[in-house]
N, C-alpha and C positions, 0 to 999 in steps of 0.2 A: 754661252756670253751673246747678243744681241749685238751685230757691227750696226754702225750708223753706216748708211749709203749715200747721205749728204753732208755738208758745211755749211752751216748758216754764218751769214757776215749782213753789217749794216752799213749804209752809207749815209753819211750827213754831209751836208754841206755848211764847212766851216767859212771862217771870214775871208779868207782866201782860195782856198781847194776845197776837192772833196778830199775825205777821210773813209777807206773801209777798214773796219774792224771786225775780222771772224769771231763768232761768239765760243766756239771749243775748243781753238786752238789759237798761240799766241801769235798772230799774223796782222799787223796794223801796219796799211800804205796810205797813200794819197795820190792825187793827182790834180792836174787843175782843169780837168773837164771830167765829164760820167764815162766817157770811153776810155778814156787815159789811167781815169780810178779802177775800171774794170777790168782792165788789162792788166795794171798791176797787180790789184787781186792775186789775178789768177797766175800771174808769175811769182809772187810772194808764196804764195800755196803751197805751189810746185816745189818750189826751193823747198819751204819748211817738210814737206812729204819727204823728199829725194831722199834716198838711203834708209829711210823708217819704217820701222816694221809695223805696218798699219794696224794691224788686227792687235797688239800692245796697247795702239792710241783709241781701240774701241772703233776701227774703223773698217770698214768694208773694201775690199779693193775697186781703186778706180773708182773714188766717190765725186758727187756731183757739187759744184758749190751753188747755193740757193742766197739770193741777195737780195733784202730788206732795204728801201730808201725812205728816210726820214725824209718828210716834207711840210712846209710852211704852207696854208694857206691864206694867203688875202682875202681881209674883209673889209668894209670901210668904216668900222669902227676896233680895228687892231688884226692881228694874225691867228688864225685858227692850227692847231698841230693836227697832221692824219689822226691822230685819237678823237680830235673836237677838242680840248681842251682848249681855253681863250687864255692867249697870251695879250697883255694889252700892248697899243701902239705905243713908243716913246719919244 
């Protein structure tokens, strides 16, 4: 079995906070700022993996956290997501 060297997470802006959610493991956290959210995500992942057999989870020792941020780009006729999909302004 090939072990993963990375854990992927997505950060989104909510109504009042940023939310960080891991893709491969059950970890979700939030913060008022991006920096706080990233730090909370690091801590939550470390706590989740503590005392676990990483190989049983499909992870290599000392995995790296890869973050992706979902953003909206403002445009005079509405908003565009980072993928380019158009969202009308309300």
